[in-house]
C-alpha positions, -999 to 999 in steps of 0.1 A, spaced: 0 1 0 27 24 10 47 17 -23 15 24 -42 12 58 -27 47 67 -34 44 53 -70 13 74 -74 31 105 -62 59 101 -84 37 93 -116 14 122 -108 44 148 -104 61 134 -137 30 134 -158 29 172 -152 65 176 -164 70 215 -169 81 228 -203 114 246 -208 96 280 -206 77 271 -174 110 259 -157 128 291 -168 99 313 -155 101 294 -121 138 296 -120 139 333 -123 113 337 -96 133 316 -72 166 335 -80 148 367 -71 136 350 -38 172 338 -31 187 372 -36 161 386 -10 166 358 15 202 350 12 221 381 -1 254 365 10 244 334 -9 236 355 -40 270 371 -38 287 338 -35 268 327 -65 286 353 -87 318 334 -82 304 299 -88 313 282 -121 276 270 -123 243 270 -105 217 243 -104 183 258 -94 153 237 -86 125 264 -78 98 239 -66 107 206 -49 77 190 -36 81 164 -7 52 142 5 47 111 25 27 89 47 52 65 61 69 62 27 78 96 11 94 109 -19 103 143 -34 106 155 -69 115 188 -86 125 200 -120 152 229 -124 179 242 -146 217 245 -147 228 281 -151 265 288 -164 274 326 -169 238 336 -168 227 313 -195 207 280 -191 226 251 -204 204 222 -194 174 210 -175 175 184 -147 151 165 -124 158 159 -87 142 130 -71 146 110 -38 126 84 -16 124 79 23 111 55 47 103 64 82 77 84 102 65 112 79 31 127 73 23 157 51 36 176 23 58 206 16 74 227 -12 108 244 -12 134 259 -35 169 242 -36 200 257 -52 234 242 -57 265 263 -63 294 244 -82 324 267 -69 349 253 -94 351 240 -129 362 204 -119 332 196 -98 309 213 -124 325 192 -151 322 160 -130 285 167 -125 277 175 -161 295 143 -173 277 120 -151 249 99 -161 228 103 -131 244 124 -102 237 114 -65 242 139 -36 264 122 -9 278 95 -34 291 116 -66 296 146 -46 291 160 -11 269 191 -7 277 215 21 243 230 31 249 267 39 235 282 69 237 320 78 257 334 108 253 366 126 246 394 103 235 372 75 269 359 64 278 324 52 299 303 76 335 308 61 341 269 63 310 264 43 320 291 18 353 271 11 335 240 0 333 229 -37 296 224 -38 273 246 -17 237 242 -13 209 264 -1 172 252 8 147 278 12 109 284 11 87 316 10 95 319 46 133 320 45 162 297 45 154 262 60 178 244 83 185 208 93 175 197 57 200 178 33 207 172 -3 220 137 6 204 107 -12 188 130 -38 194 117 -74 196 144 -103 192 133 -137 194 154 -170 161 160 -187 156 158 -224 143 193 -231 
């Protein structure tokens, strides 16, 4: 029964796959929100080799859960590809939430490894340091030195104690 619910969630989300234009519009809106909610992250993004933006990642579950979102890889201000993010989980969970996720690839080497992968899995193919803001809204200096930095936020601001680990990112045919 639980597997059926998860399958139904995944099928219903992928059945409504967004067009390039829809993803681009949502990415632009997410970047505006990111700049307002995490100005230090926005400044850091200016030095990134690439930025992967998932504007709307939906997570839902009843015992067994899953999450899915579609987004774009941006290099030098231009969209160079479209990707999906998906993961599944088992354990106590009930409900649904939506959030935005941004990954900054801080050097050309990690960006190339990501782009050349068939299906990139956070925590296996690369570790993502999730940014937290310190006093005055600055990013922890240790986190700012990591090769891949992630931000998770909603309409209410940056979200903490969340992770990218276990998320599989796959290139979309768009």
